[in-house]
C-alpha positions as CSV (number, residue, x, y, z in Angstrom):
1,M,191.2,156.5,8.5
2,A,189.1,157.2,11.5
3,P,190.3,156.0,14.9
4,I,188.9,152.8,16.3
5,S,186.0,153.5,18.6
6,T,184.2,151.4,21.1
7,V,180.7,150.7,22.4
8,T,180.5,150.1,26.1
9,A,178.5,147.1,27.1
10,A,177.8,145.7,30.5
11,A,180.6,143.1,30.0
12,G,183.1,145.7,28.9
13,P,184.0,147.7,25.7
14,V,183.4,146.1,22.3
15,E,186.1,147.1,19.9
16,K,184.9,148.3,16.5
17,D,186.5,147.2,13.3
18,N,188.2,144.3,15.0
19,K,189.1,142.0,12.1
20,R,188.5,138.8,14.1
21,I,185.0,140.0,15.1
22,T,184.0,141.5,11.7
23,R,185.3,138.4,9.8
24,G,183.4,136.1,12.2
25,W,180.2,138.2,11.7
26,T,180.4,137.8,7.9
27,F,180.5,134.0,8.4
28,Y,176.9,134.0,9.6
29,D,176.0,135.2,6.1
30,W,178.1,132.3,4.8
31,A,176.3,129.9,7.1
32,N,172.6,131.0,6.7
33,S,172.5,132.0,3.0
34,V,172.3,128.4,2.0
35,Y,168.6,128.6,3.2
36,P,167.4,131.3,0.8
37,L,169.4,129.7,-2.1
38,V,168.7,126.0,-1.6
39,I,165.4,126.1,0.2
40,T,163.6,129.2,-1.1
41,S,165.1,129.8,-4.5
42,S,166.3,126.6,-6.2
43,V,166.2,122.9,-5.1
44,F,163.2,123.0,-2.7
45,P,160.7,124.9,-5.0
46,I,161.6,122.5,-7.8
47,Y,161.0,119.5,-5.5
48,W,157.9,121.1,-4.2
49,G,156.6,121.3,-7.8
50,T,156.9,117.5,-8.1
51,Q,155.2,116.8,-4.8
52,A,152.5,119.4,-4.5
53,V,150.3,118.0,-7.3
54,D,147.2,115.8,-7.5
55,A,147.0,112.2,-8.7
56,Q,147.1,113.3,-12.3
57,G,150.2,115.5,-11.8
58,R,148.3,118.8,-12.0
59,D,149.3,121.8,-10.0
60,I,146.4,121.2,-7.5
61,V,146.5,120.2,-3.9
62,N,144.2,119.7,-0.9
63,F,145.5,121.5,2.1
64,L,143.5,121.4,5.4
65,G,140.2,120.9,3.4
66,Y,141.0,123.6,0.8
67,T,141.7,122.9,-2.8
68,L,144.2,125.4,-4.4
69,P,147.2,125.5,-6.8
70,G,150.3,123.9,-5.3
71,S,152.3,126.9,-6.4
72,S,150.0,129.3,-4.6
73,L,150.2,127.2,-1.4
74,L,153.9,127.7,-1.4
75,T,153.6,131.5,-1.6
76,Y,150.9,131.4,1.1
77,A,153.1,129.4,3.4
78,I,155.9,132.0,2.9
79,S,153.4,134.8,3.7
80,F,152.2,133.0,6.9
81,A,155.8,132.4,8.1
82,F,156.8,136.1,7.6
83,L,153.6,137.3,9.2
84,L,154.3,135.2,12.2
85,I,157.9,136.5,12.6
86,A,156.7,140.1,12.0
87,I,154.3,139.7,15.0
88,V,156.8,138.2,17.4
89,S,160.0,139.9,16.3
90,P,159.6,143.3,17.9
91,F,158.8,141.7,21.3
92,L,161.7,139.2,21.0
93,T,164.3,141.8,20.0
94,S,163.2,144.3,22.7
95,L,163.5,141.4,25.2
96,A,166.9,140.6,23.8
97,D,168.0,144.2,24.4
98,Y,166.6,144.3,27.9
99,S,168.0,140.9,28.9
100,G,171.4,141.4,27.3
101,R,171.0,138.0,25.5
102,K,171.2,139.0,21.9
103,K,173.6,136.2,20.9
104,L,171.4,133.6,22.7
105,F,168.3,134.6,20.6
106,L,170.5,134.5,17.4
107,Q,171.5,130.9,18.3
108,V,167.9,129.8,19.1
109,F,166.5,131.0,15.8
110,C,169.6,129.6,13.9
111,Y,169.1,126.1,15.4
112,L,165.3,126.2,14.8
113,G,165.9,127.0,11.1
114,A,168.7,124.6,10.6
115,A,166.8,121.7,12.3
116,S,163.8,122.4,10.2
117,C,165.8,122.4,7.0
118,A,167.2,119.0,8.0
119,G,163.6,117.9,8.8
120,L,162.6,118.6,5.2
121,F,164.5,115.4,4.4
122,F,161.3,113.5,5.3
123,F,159.1,115.6,2.9
124,T,157.1,113.4,0.5
125,K,153.8,113.7,-1.3
126,D,152.2,111.7,1.4
127,N,153.0,114.2,4.2
128,L,152.5,117.5,2.4
129,V,150.6,119.1,5.3
130,P,153.2,118.5,8.1
131,S,156.0,119.3,5.7
132,T,154.5,122.6,4.8
133,F,154.6,123.5,8.5
134,V,158.2,122.3,8.8
135,F,159.0,124.6,5.8
136,I,157.3,127.5,7.7
137,A,159.4,126.7,10.8
138,A,162.6,126.9,8.7
139,T,161.5,130.2,7.3
140,V,160.8,131.6,10.8
141,G,164.2,130.4,12.0
142,F,166.0,132.1,9.1
143,S,164.1,135.4,9.2
144,G,164.2,135.5,13.0
145,S,167.9,135.0,13.2
146,I,168.6,137.7,10.6
147,V,167.3,140.6,12.8
148,F,169.7,139.7,15.6
149,Y,172.6,139.2,13.2
150,N,172.0,142.5,11.4
151,S,171.8,144.4,14.7
152,Y,175.5,143.6,15.3
153,L,176.6,145.8,12.4
154,P,176.5,149.2,14.1
155,E,178.0,147.6,17.2
156,I,181.1,146.0,15.7
157,S,181.8,148.5,12.8
158,S,182.6,152.2,12.5
159,E,180.1,154.0,10.4
160,E,182.4,154.7,7.4
161,K,182.7,150.9,7.0
162,F,179.0,150.0,7.2
163,D,178.6,149.8,3.4
164,S,181.8,147.8,2.7
165,L,181.2,145.4,5.7
166,S,177.6,144.9,4.8
167,A,178.6,144.1,1.2
168,R,181.3,141.7,2.3
169,G,178.7,139.9,4.4
170,F,176.3,139.5,1.5
171,S,179.2,138.4,-0.8
172,M,180.3,135.8,1.7
173,G,176.7,134.5,1.7
174,Y,176.6,134.3,-2.1
175,I,179.9,132.5,-2.3
176,G,179.1,130.0,0.5
177,S,175.7,129.2,-0.8
178,V,176.9,128.7,-4.3
179,I,179.5,126.2,-3.1
180,L,176.8,124.1,-1.3
181,L,174.4,124.4,-4.2
182,V,177.0,123.0,-6.6
183,L,177.5,120.1,-4.2
184,C,173.8,119.5,-4.1
185,L,173.6,119.7,-7.9
186,V,176.3,117.1,-8.2
187,L,174.5,114.9,-5.7
188,I,171.1,115.2,-7.5
189,E,172.3,115.1,-11.1
190,G,174.8,112.3,-10.3
191,H,172.4,110.3,-8.1
192,E,172.8,107.1,-10.1
193,M,176.5,107.2,-9.7
194,F,176.0,107.4,-5.9
195,G,173.4,104.6,-6.0
196,L,170.6,106.9,-4.9
197,E,167.1,107.7,-6.2
198,K,166.8,111.3,-7.5
199,A,164.1,112.2,-5.0
200,F,166.2,110.8,-2.1
201,A,169.3,112.7,-3.3
202,T,167.2,115.9,-3.5
203,R,165.9,115.4,0.1
204,L,169.4,114.7,1.2
205,S,170.4,118.2,0.0
206,F,167.9,119.6,2.5
207,L,169.7,117.7,5.3
208,L,173.0,119.0,4.1
209,T,171.6,122.6,4.1
210,G,170.7,122.3,7.8
211,V,174.1,120.8,8.7
212,W,176.0,123.5,6.8
213,W,173.9,126.3,8.4
214,A,174.4,125.1,12.0
215,G,178.0,124.0,11.5
216,F,179.4,127.2,10.0
217,A,177.3,129.3,12.4
218,Q,179.7,128.2,15.1
219,I,182.3,130.6,13.7
220,P,180.3,133.8,14.5
221,F,179.0,132.3,17.7
222,A,182.7,131.9,18.8
223,T,183.8,135.4,17.7
224,L,180.9,137.8,18.2
225,P,180.9,139.6,21.6
226,A,179.6,137.6,24.5
227,D,176.2,138.4,25.8
228,P,176.6,141.0,28.6
229,G,173.4,140.1,30.4
230,R,171.7,142.6,32.7
231,P,174.0,145.1,34.4
232,A,175.0,144.2,37.9
233,G,172.8,145.9,40.5
234,S,170.0,146.7,38.0
235,T,167.0,148.0,39.8
236,S,164.5,147.2,37.1
237,E,161.4,145.5,38.4
238,G,159.0,143.1,36.8
239,S,159.5,140.1,34.5
240,W,161.5,139.9,31.3
241,V,158.2,139.9,29.4
242,L,157.0,143.3,30.8
243,N,160.4,144.9,30.6
244,G,160.8,143.7,27.0
245,F,157.6,145.5,26.1
246,R,158.8,148.6,27.9
247,E,162.1,148.6,25.8
248,L,160.0,148.3,22.7
249,G,157.9,151.2,23.8
250,K,161.0,153.3,24.3
251,V,162.2,152.7,20.8
252,W,158.8,153.4,19.4
253,A,158.7,156.8,21.3
254,E,162.2,157.6,19.9
255,L,161.0,157.0,16.3
256,E,158.6,159.9,16.7
257,H,161.6,162.2,16.8
258,Q,163.3,160.7,13.8
259,P,161.4,161.5,10.7
260,N,164.1,160.4,8.3
261,L,164.2,157.0,9.9
262,K,160.5,156.7,9.4
263,R,160.7,157.9,5.8
264,F,163.4,155.4,5.0
265,L,161.4,152.5,6.6
266,L,158.4,153.4,4.4
267,A,160.6,153.4,1.3
268,Y,162.2,150.2,2.3
269,F,158.8,148.6,3.0
270,T,157.5,149.3,-0.5
271,Y,160.5,148.7,-2.8
272,N,161.7,145.6,-0.8
273,M,158.2,144.2,-1.1
274,G,158.9,143.8,-4.8
275,V,162.5,142.6,-4.5
276,Q,161.8,139.9,-2.0
277,T,158.7,138.7,-3.8
278,V,160.7,138.2,-7.0
279,M,163.4,136.3,-5.1
280,Y,160.8,133.9,-3.6
281,V,158.8,133.2,-6.8
282,A,161.4,133.4,-9.5
283,T,162.0,129.6,-9.5
284,I,158.3,128.9,-9.5
285,F,157.8,131.3,-12.4
286,G,160.6,129.6,-14.4
287,D,159.2,126.2,-13.7
288,K,155.5,126.7,-14.3
289,V,155.4,129.6,-16.8
290,L,158.6,129.1,-18.9
291,N,158.8,125.3,-18.4
292,L,162.5,125.4,-17.8
293,E,164.4,122.2,-17.1
294,T,165.7,121.6,-13.6
295,R,169.3,122.1,-14.9
296,E,168.4,125.4,-16.5
297,L,166.8,126.6,-13.3
298,I,169.8,125.7,-11.2
299,I,172.2,127.4,-13.7
300,T,170.0,130.5,-13.5
301,I,170.2,130.5,-9.7
302,L,173.9,130.1,-9.8
303,L,174.1,133.1,-12.2
304,L,172.1,135.2,-9.8
305,Q,174.4,134.4,-6.9
306,I,177.6,135.1,-8.8
307,V,176.4,138.3,-10.3
308,G,175.0,139.3,-6.9
309,V,178.5,139.4,-5.4
310,L,179.5,141.9,-8.1
311,G,176.4,143.9,-7.6
312,A,176.9,144.3,-3.9
313,Y,180.4,145.6,-4.3
314,L,179.6,147.8,-7.3
315,F,176.8,149.6,-5.6
316,A,178.8,149.9,-2.3
317,K,181.4,151.8,-4.4
318,L,178.7,153.8,-6.1
319,S,177.3,154.9,-2.8
320,E,180.7,156.3,-1.8
321,H,180.6,158.7,-4.7
322,I,176.9,159.6,-5.0
323,G,175.4,158.7,-1.6
324,N,173.4,155.8,-0.3
325,T,169.9,156.9,-1.2
326,R,170.9,158.0,-4.6
327,A,172.5,154.6,-5.3
328,L,169.4,152.9,-3.9
329,S,167.3,155.0,-6.3
330,W,169.2,153.8,-9.3
331,A,168.7,150.2,-8.1
332,V,165.0,150.6,-7.5
333,F,164.6,152.2,-11.0
334,I,166.3,149.2,-12.5
335,W,163.9,146.9,-10.7
336,M,161.0,148.8,-12.3
337,L,162.4,147.9,-15.7
338,I,162.8,144.2,-14.5
339,C,159.1,144.0,-13.8
340,V,158.2,145.1,-17.4
341,A,160.8,142.8,-18.9
342,G,159.5,139.9,-16.7
343,Y,156.1,140.2,-18.3
344,F,157.5,139.6,-21.8
345,V,160.4,137.3,-21.1
346,Q,160.6,134.0,-22.8
347,K,162.6,130.8,-22.5
348,G,166.2,131.3,-23.8
349,W,168.7,134.1,-23.9
350,S,166.3,136.8,-22.7
351,F,165.6,134.9,-19.5
352,F,169.2,134.5,-18.7
353,A,169.9,138.2,-19.5
354,L,167.1,139.2,-17.2
355,A,168.4,136.9,-14.5
356,A,171.8,138.6,-14.7
357,V,170.3,142.0,-14.2
358,I,168.2,140.7,-11.2
359,G,171.4,139.3,-9.7
360,L,173.2,142.6,-10.1
361,T,170.6,144.6,-8.3
362,M,169.5,142.0,-5.8
363,G,172.6,142.1,-3.8
364,A,172.9,145.8,-4.2
365,V,169.5,146.6,-2.7
366,Q,169.9,144.2,0.2
367,S,173.4,145.3,1.2
368,L,172.8,149.0,0.8
369,S,169.5,148.9,2.6
370,R,171.1,147.3,5.7
371,S,174.0,149.7,5.8
372,T,171.9,152.8,5.0
373,Y,169.5,151.9,7.9
374,S,172.6,151.6,10.2
375,K,173.6,155.1,9.3
376,I,170.2,156.6,10.1
377,M,169.8,154.8,13.4
378,P,170.9,156.7,16.6
379,E,174.6,156.3,17.0
380,N,175.8,153.9,19.7
381,S,172.2,153.0,20.6
382,P,171.9,150.4,23.4
383,N,168.7,149.1,21.6
384,N,170.2,148.0,18.3
385,A,168.3,144.8,18.3
386,A,165.0,146.6,18.9
387,Y,165.8,149.1,16.2
388,F,166.6,146.4,13.7
389,S,163.3,144.7,14.7
390,F,161.5,147.6,13.1
391,F,163.6,147.2,10.0
392,D,162.9,143.4,10.1
393,V,159.2,143.9,10.6
394,V,158.7,146.2,7.6
395,E,160.6,143.7,5.5
396,K,158.6,140.7,6.7
397,L,155.2,142.6,6.3
398,G,156.4,143.6,2.8
399,I,157.1,139.9,2.0
400,V,153.7,138.9,3.3
401,I,151.8,141.5,1.2
402,G,154.0,140.9,-1.9
403,T,153.9,137.1,-1.9
404,L,150.2,137.1,-1.0
405,S,149.3,139.6,-3.8
406,F,151.5,137.6,-6.2
407,G,149.6,134.4,-5.4
408,L,146.2,136.0,-5.5
409,I,146.7,137.8,-8.8
410,G,148.1,134.6,-10.4
411,Q,145.2,132.6,-9.0
412,I,142.6,135.1,-10.2
413,T,144.0,135.9,-13.6
414,G,145.4,132.5,-14.3
415,S,148.8,134.0,-15.2
416,M,151.9,134.7,-13.1
417,R,153.0,137.1,-15.8
418,N,150.3,139.5,-14.6
419,S,151.6,139.0,-11.0
420,I,155.2,140.0,-12.1
421,L,154.0,143.1,-13.9
422,S,151.9,144.2,-10.9
423,L,155.0,144.4,-8.7
424,I,156.1,147.6,-10.5
425,V,153.6,149.4,-8.3
426,F,155.7,148.6,-5.2
427,F,158.9,149.9,-6.9
428,I,157.2,153.2,-8.0
429,L,156.1,153.8,-4.5
430,G,159.5,152.9,-3.0
431,L,161.3,155.3,-5.4
432,G,158.8,158.1,-4.5
433,F,159.4,157.6,-0.8
434,L,163.2,157.6,-1.3
435,L,162.8,161.0,-3.0
436,T,161.4,162.4,0.3
437,L,165.0,162.1,1.7
438,R,166.2,164.4,-1.0
439,G,168.8,166.9,0.3
440,K,168.5,165.7,3.9
441,K,171.1,164.4,6.3
442,L,170.2,160.8,7.0
443,R,170.7,160.8,10.8
444,D,168.3,163.1,12.6
445,N,169.6,165.6,15.3
446,T,173.3,164.9,14.7
447,S,176.0,165.8,12.3
448,A,178.0,162.7,12.9
449,G,177.7,160.2,10.2
450,A,175.1,162.2,8.3
451,D,174.5,161.4,4.6
452,A,173.7,164.5,2.8
453,V,172.3,163.0,-0.3
454,P,170.3,164.5,-3.2
455,G,167.6,162.6,-5.1
456,P,168.1,160.3,-8.1
457,P,171.0,161.4,-10.3
458,P,170.4,163.4,-13.4
459,A,171.6,162.3,-16.8
460,S,174.6,164.5,-16.7
461,P,177.8,163.7,-14.7
462,V,177.5,164.4,-11.0
463,T,180.2,165.6,-8.6
464,S,181.0,163.0,-6.1
465,T,179.3,163.3,-2.6
466,P,180.7,161.3,0.2
467,A,178.3,158.8,1.7
468,T,179.1,160.1,5.2
469,T,180.5,163.4,6.5
470,K,182.7,163.5,9.6
């Protein structure tokens, strides 16, 4: 076991692998993961489908003078939210690095998202337009907070533990969100027992999501390192705004000398475009195309979460033996098969089998992508938040393009099956870009923490390759 190392901050050294800090960090996954599960993946899309309809109950709405399918409006709202955060995220994260107020920015976005989730309690058919913007605000809050949360990983953990800690965080998120989803399901399905209307019980679940998110976030807020602020006697001139842009410029200039980092960001941009799109539209697909009942949809989402825990840990272990990029290549290849299967899938056992495979690779791709990026970043960088903003921007732009193309293809062809099949292009490109890292050490210009990883594994057994070399 490597000795515990530290990163020096203005307020003093931050101990790496401190159990209290790392445990507290994983609890933000526990807190915020209820948003993607309850709001983007399960309860809210189903409720949206009952509200975003015309007087005859058809999937047609009028939004700001435009007539379009209600299902497409939801994907467009997601696209707009992520485009917005992609635009402002680099500036905000560089400003957080310069000001030394990373935790403050994490808190601001957390409370914005949690309050917006709670505000969806007032969503009805009569206020579709303002409720759409509240949903967008919730999405901005979630995605904005994630970049600051992720940037703590290389600060609080030693490199050899990146994969396991990242997997533990995602697993905590899956477990915590499943617990709240079960509570919401009991509330919705047993609404008569509680003397509530089903629509009211559903909207109450949005309020519970906001309370859960803000409440459990107090654990990481209490345990993560305090904001150091600007160093005493700093001679930097100008406003926070100008210096925030300067910090961003410094990171951009550093990227020019890190080809592997740019290659990985390009790979991540393409394959994650497909992953995130599937995660955001799976429930709509099951509702509108397969005509699944609400209970079947909820059970499917629970299956995704439970299997996702297993997938995150399995691929973390796999990366220890064959390397990060090779493990990611396997996961991306499986996602290519998922797209083909999604085109033909029907209601019944085939849908649940496909959902299980999605869950297995969903957590793996997310967890390994975060830890792999942490290994490629410059070690002990003072601009972790700014570096993760680039990671966040490529993810958000990918979601914008993915969900937008999914909605447009479905609207033009009249079938979401065609949209699902088209996503295979993103995974093919992602796998191709991952191959450009073949035989290379992940971190440029240093031997510490490098990941000498060959390309995708051949059919024959492969000798184990450590994920990192010391």
